[in-house]
C-alpha positions as CSV (number, residue, x, y, z in Angstrom):
1,M,-212.0,-68.6,-149.3
2,D,-213.5,-64.7,-149.5
3,Q,-216.4,-66.2,-150.7
4,V,-217.0,-68.6,-147.6
5,L,-216.2,-65.7,-145.1
6,A,-218.7,-63.4,-146.5
7,D,-221.3,-66.3,-146.9
8,I,-220.6,-66.8,-143.0
9,R,-220.9,-63.2,-141.9
10,A,-224.1,-62.5,-143.7
11,C,-226.0,-65.9,-142.3
12,R,-228.6,-65.6,-140.2
13,A,-230.3,-69.2,-140.3
14,C,-231.1,-68.2,-136.4
15,L,-232.9,-65.2,-136.7
16,G,-235.7,-65.6,-134.6
17,E,-234.0,-68.4,-132.5
18,L,-231.6,-66.6,-130.8
19,P,-232.4,-63.9,-128.0
20,H,-230.1,-61.2,-130.3
21,E,-229.7,-60.6,-133.9
22,P,-227.4,-62.7,-135.4
23,R,-223.6,-61.6,-135.5
24,P,-221.3,-64.5,-136.5
25,V,-218.1,-64.2,-135.4
26,V,-215.0,-65.7,-137.7
27,R,-211.1,-65.0,-138.5
28,V,-209.4,-67.0,-140.3
29,F,-207.1,-66.4,-143.4
30,P,-205.7,-68.0,-146.4
31,E,-202.4,-68.5,-144.7
32,T,-204.2,-69.6,-141.6
33,R,-202.1,-73.0,-139.9
34,L,-203.5,-73.2,-136.8
35,L,-206.8,-73.2,-136.3
36,I,-208.6,-72.4,-133.1
37,C,-212.3,-74.4,-132.9
38,G,-214.2,-73.2,-129.9
39,Q,-217.7,-73.9,-129.0
40,A,-219.1,-70.8,-129.4
41,P,-219.1,-66.8,-129.1
42,G,-219.6,-65.6,-125.7
43,R,-221.0,-62.5,-124.6
44,R,-218.6,-60.6,-124.9
45,V,-217.5,-61.5,-127.8
46,H,-220.6,-61.2,-129.4
47,E,-220.2,-57.3,-128.4
48,S,-217.0,-56.9,-129.4
49,G,-216.6,-59.3,-132.8
50,M,-213.4,-60.3,-132.5
51,P,-212.8,-63.9,-130.6
52,F,-211.1,-64.9,-127.4
53,T,-211.9,-60.7,-126.2
54,D,-212.4,-62.2,-122.3
55,P,-210.6,-63.9,-120.0
56,S,-210.7,-66.9,-121.4
57,G,-208.6,-65.5,-124.5
58,D,-206.2,-64.7,-121.8
59,R,-205.9,-68.0,-120.3
60,L,-205.6,-69.3,-124.1
61,R,-202.7,-67.0,-125.4
62,D,-200.8,-68.0,-122.3
63,W,-201.3,-71.5,-123.0
64,M,-200.1,-71.0,-126.6
65,G,-197.3,-69.0,-125.1
66,I,-198.3,-65.6,-127.2
67,D,-199.0,-62.3,-126.9
68,S,-202.1,-60.7,-128.2
69,Q,-200.3,-59.0,-130.6
70,T,-199.7,-62.1,-132.3
71,F,-202.6,-63.3,-131.7
72,Y,-204.6,-61.1,-133.7
73,G,-201.5,-60.3,-135.8
74,D,-200.3,-63.4,-137.3
75,P,-202.7,-64.3,-140.1
76,R,-201.6,-68.0,-139.1
77,I,-203.8,-68.4,-136.5
78,G,-207.2,-68.5,-137.0
79,V,-210.5,-68.9,-135.0
80,A,-213.3,-70.6,-136.3
81,A,-216.1,-71.9,-133.3
82,Q,-218.2,-74.4,-134.1
83,A,-221.2,-71.8,-133.7
84,F,-220.4,-68.9,-135.3
85,C,-222.7,-66.8,-133.3
86,Y,-223.8,-65.7,-128.8
87,P,-225.9,-68.9,-128.2
88,G,-227.2,-66.7,-125.7
89,T,-227.4,-67.4,-121.0
90,A,-229.1,-70.7,-120.0
91,P,-231.4,-70.0,-117.0
92,R,-228.9,-71.8,-114.9
93,G,-225.3,-69.2,-115.8
94,G,-223.3,-70.4,-118.6
95,D,-224.0,-70.1,-122.0
96,Y,-226.3,-72.2,-124.0
97,P,-224.6,-75.2,-126.1
98,P,-223.7,-74.4,-129.5
99,P,-226.6,-74.9,-132.1
100,R,-225.2,-78.0,-134.5
101,R,-227.2,-76.7,-137.6
102,C,-224.2,-73.8,-137.7
103,A,-221.5,-76.7,-137.9
104,T,-223.3,-78.5,-140.2
105,L,-224.2,-75.5,-142.8
106,W,-220.4,-74.2,-142.2
107,R,-218.3,-76.1,-141.1
108,P,-217.5,-78.2,-144.5
109,R,-217.1,-75.3,-147.0
110,L,-214.7,-73.4,-144.2
111,M,-212.6,-76.7,-143.5
112,A,-212.4,-77.2,-147.8
113,A,-210.8,-73.5,-147.6
114,L,-207.9,-74.1,-145.4
115,P,-205.9,-77.1,-147.2
116,D,-202.9,-76.0,-145.2
117,M,-203.7,-76.6,-141.8
118,E,-201.0,-77.9,-139.8
119,L,-202.4,-78.0,-135.7
120,T,-206.2,-77.4,-134.8
121,L,-207.1,-77.1,-130.9
122,L,-210.4,-78.7,-130.4
123,V,-211.2,-76.2,-127.3
124,G,-213.7,-77.7,-125.1
125,G,-216.3,-80.7,-125.1
126,Y,-218.5,-79.9,-127.7
127,S,-216.1,-79.0,-130.3
128,Q,-214.3,-82.0,-129.6
129,A,-218.1,-84.5,-129.9
130,W,-218.3,-82.2,-133.4
131,A,-215.1,-82.9,-135.0
132,L,-214.0,-86.3,-133.8
133,A,-216.7,-87.7,-133.4
134,D,-216.6,-91.7,-133.0
135,R,-213.1,-91.2,-132.4
136,A,-213.6,-88.8,-129.4
137,K,-213.5,-90.6,-125.4
138,A,-216.7,-90.9,-123.3
139,T,-215.6,-87.6,-122.0
140,M,-213.9,-84.6,-122.1
141,T,-211.4,-85.2,-119.9
142,E,-210.6,-88.7,-121.1
143,T,-210.2,-87.1,-124.6
144,V,-207.7,-84.7,-123.5
145,R,-206.0,-86.9,-121.4
146,A,-205.8,-89.0,-125.1
147,W,-204.4,-85.9,-127.0
148,R,-201.2,-87.9,-127.7
149,A,-203.3,-90.1,-129.9
150,Y,-204.7,-87.4,-132.2
151,A,-201.6,-84.8,-131.8
152,P,-199.3,-83.9,-133.6
153,D,-202.1,-82.2,-136.3
154,I,-205.2,-82.0,-133.4
155,L,-205.4,-81.3,-129.9
156,P,-208.3,-81.4,-127.6
157,M,-208.0,-79.0,-124.8
158,P,-210.3,-77.9,-121.7
159,H,-212.3,-74.9,-122.6
160,P,-210.1,-71.8,-120.8
161,S,-212.9,-70.7,-119.5
162,W,-212.7,-69.5,-115.4
163,R,-215.0,-72.0,-115.1
164,N,-213.0,-75.0,-115.7
165,T,-210.2,-73.8,-113.2
166,A,-211.2,-76.5,-111.1
167,W,-211.3,-79.2,-113.9
168,L,-207.3,-77.5,-114.0
169,K,-206.8,-77.9,-110.7
170,R,-207.7,-81.7,-110.7
171,N,-205.9,-82.7,-113.7
172,P,-202.3,-81.1,-113.4
173,W,-200.8,-83.4,-116.0
174,F,-202.5,-80.3,-118.6
175,E,-200.5,-77.8,-117.4
176,A,-197.6,-80.0,-116.8
177,E,-197.6,-82.0,-120.0
178,V,-199.9,-81.0,-122.8
179,V,-199.1,-76.6,-122.3
180,P,-195.2,-77.6,-123.1
181,W,-196.4,-79.4,-125.8
182,L,-198.9,-76.7,-127.4
183,R,-196.0,-73.8,-126.8
184,G,-193.4,-75.7,-128.7
185,R,-195.8,-76.7,-131.3
186,V,-196.8,-73.1,-132.1
187,R,-193.6,-71.8,-132.1
188,E,-192.9,-74.3,-134.7
189,I,-196.0,-73.3,-137.1
190,L,-195.0,-69.6,-136.7
191,A,-191.7,-69.8,-137.0
192,P,-189.9,-67.4,-140.0
C-alpha cells in the first residue's frame, strides 16, 4: 500500500497537459472498507490536498450520515477518484472530464492493495462508466435508479455537487430510498 500511494503521489503523467502542476489527491489506508470513487478533485480540493473539502463534501457526508471528524479521521473510509488530479475548468464552466489515463495507470494497482472493501460509492457518471463498464445503464440516472442491482458492495450515486440540486429535485426517490440505505450501510461498516 505504501509503495502504491507513493507512486500515485509522485505521478506526473499529465504534466504539460493540465493548466497547473499535477497534485494527485488520494486518501486510502490498509484499513479502508468504504471507498468513495468520485470523478476527479475539484479546484478547492486541488488547493487543499484533501478530498471533498468543499460543499460537495458537506452534502456527501450528510448523505452518509457522518461528520467531518469521522470522514477524515476513520481509516475505514477512503477516497480515490477516477483521476487523482484536478483536470481544470472547461471554457463553459464546470470541470473537464477526468482523463482516462489516470484510472488506467493506477486503479488496478490501487484496488489490488485494498482487498477488504465492503462498499464502493461510485460518485458521478464518469466513475460509474469506468467501474461498471458494460454493467452501467445508458445514463447516470438509470444506473443510480438500478442501485439495488449493484448493492450491497457497490452503490452508484449522483455527484453531490450543487450543480445536481435540480437533479435531486427531479429524482426525490434518491434521498427517500438510497440515502437511508447508505446511512445504514455506513453504520454497519463503521460499527466497532
